N, C-alpha and C positions, 0 to 999 in steps of 0.2 A: 254522541252520549242513543241509551242501550233504551227501550221504548219505557223500564223501570227506572229509568235517570240515573244510571250505573256506568262506570263504565273501569272496562279489563283489560288488563294487562300480565303479562309476566318477567320477572327480571330475570338480572341475566344470574341468579345464585336459586335459575326455579320458584321462586313465592312468587305465589299466586296473588294480584292489587284487588278489591273492588274498590273503588270514589264514588260516595254520593256528595251529595250536593245539598247540605245543610240550611244556609240560606248563602245571601247576595255575593256573601265572601268569606263563607266557612264551609268547609267538605268534610270527608267523612273518611279517612282511611282505612281499608280493613286488610292487613297482610295474613294470609295462611302462607307459613313458612314450609320447607321441604320437609320434615319430621314431623307434620300437624298443629306443629304449639299457632295461635293465634299470636296477632299484635298489632291495636289500636290506634289510633290518635286525632288527633283534627288539628290543621295545618284553614289557619285561615292564608285567604290571598295577596292578603293586601301584608303580610308579615318579612320580617326577613328570612334568604333561604339557608341557613345554617343552621343546622339540627342539633344539639348537642346535647346532654345525659347533661344535671346537676355539679356532678361527676368535671365535667368541660369533655367527656368524648362524643368526638360524632359520630352518630349513627350510619355505617353510609346504606343501610337496606332504607331504612323514613330520605335517606339524600338522595338515592336513585330511583323509586319512586315518586316524588316532589318530581325530580325533573320530566320524568317517563309523562307523567302526569303532562306538564304546563306543555310537551312537546306536540301530547296527543291531545290537547283539550289546544292548537290551535293550527291545527287541522282541517 
């Protein structure tokens, strides 16, 4: 992680991601979409890695962001 305790990376669709550690197993994700809109969510490290909304639709950006974060944090 960098000096500000965050990890930064870009998704395959050019969405920029910043991840900050909130507590021991909670992470704050901020996604900046290519059109400038933002999406944020909190992810618990011990939670399931299936990311569906209340309708059961899977959010591909969130899934990719968590997968890349896990990959980067294991390096």
